[in-house]
N, C-alpha and C positions, 0 to 999 in steps of 0.2 A: 414401568416408566408409561407416565400420563399420554393420552395421545399429541396431546399439544408439545410436550417436551420430545417426542419423535419426531414430530416437525422441526423443530429447532435443530435438533441432531442430524437430521438429513440435509436441511437447510445447511448447516456449517459444512459440513462432509462434502456437500456441492460445490460451496463457494470454494471451499480451499483447492479440490481438484479442478476447477474454473481458472482460480490464479496459477497454479502449477503448470494448467497448459495454456496458458495465455498467449498469446501472438497475433501478430496484425490482422492475420485472417478471424480470430477470434474475438476480437475487441466488440464484434456487434452481438456475439452471441452473451454479454454479461446481461442482457434483459433477461436472461432465463434465471440469473441468481442475484441481481438487484432490483429492488421497486423502482417506478419510472420516478418518483420525487426523493431517491437517494440524497441522503447529506454527505457528503465526502472531503475527507480534511487533510492535507498534507502540509509541509514547513512552505509551502506555495502556494497552495488553494483551498479555496473554502466554497464549495459550491453545492447547489441542489441542483439534481437533475440527471437521469441516465445520460442523455446525450452528452452531457457538460462533463461527465467521469470518460464517457468514451473519448471524447475530445483530449483530454488528458492523456489518456493512454496513447492515443494515434499520435499524439506529439512526441511522446516519449520513443516510441517506436521509430520515429522518423529521424530522431538525436541520436539514438543508441541502438547499434549494430547486435543482434542476437540477445537482445535483451530477455532476458527471463526471469521468475522467480522460483526461490528455492522455500520450502517450508521446513524451518528449522525445527520449530516447537509448537502446537498450537492446544488449545485449551476451551472448553466450553463450561461455563458457571450457570447450571441450572437453579440456583438456591434462589435467586433474586426475581422479583413478579416480573424483571425486563431482563431477561438472560442476554450474557452476554459471552461473545466469542472473543480469544486473546491468541494472536499469530505471532508467532517469531520470526522473522524471512529475510533472507537475502537476493537483494538483485543483481543480477550479473549481466554486462555487458559489455561493450567497446564503444567508447564516441566514433560516431561517424568522420568524426571532422578530422581525428588523426588517429585513430585506430585503438587509442590508449584505454585500457581497462577503466572500467569506473563503476565498482561494487559500491553497493549501500546494503547496510543492515539495519533492521529494523523493527518496530513491534506495530501492528494493528489492533485496533479496539471496534470489536463488530457488534452492532445490533440488529436486530431481526424484527419482520412483521409477522403478523399471524400465519401467515402463508409460508413460512421458513426463509422468503429471501431478505438478504440485507437491506434495509433501510437507513444504517447510518454505518459510514466506514473511516476512522479516525487513525492517522499513522501518526505515529510518533518515532523520529529519526534525527540524529543530528546532522542539521543541516551546515553549520560552521565547519565543522572536521569534513565530512562527508561529501561536502560540495564546495561551499566558497573557497575553504582553505585548500584546494586543489586548482582552483583558477589560476591565472598567471599573475595578475597585477594586485587583484583583489586579495588571493591567495596570502601574498606576502602581509599586507594590511592586517588582516583578521589574525593571522599567527605573531606580529607584533602585538597587537591588542592582547590576544591570549596571553602571551608572554607575560604581557605588563600587570596582569591580573591574576596570576597564576601565583598561589601560595606556598606551593613546595617545589 
């Protein structure tokens, strides 16, 4: 393995560990595994900058009690000049407002800087089914629309 590949492998392992151990107190530690100018995308956010990413996670921990990430699968593709990490994950926790479980499953696409830290994190998960359909009023409307376009 080339030294640069070893850097990406170590960076990916460190990132997986950081995400699995992430909690309210460890949000500041994301600076150890993310670049200051990280590009972060999820169904609700598209931001550039570590402080903005930390704000997103702090907000999540304010809204979801005992939130934690479980890494279900991961893969690192070193064949491309721009290596890509893929993470299949589940976020578990309960809404603080009503103590209702609020699990979300998704995939993350990760790209690295030359020092092995993450420079881009793009989340892919179904916000319609895993978020909007669970909301009291909006959920009913989303399910109605979904039923109208369903083919089978």
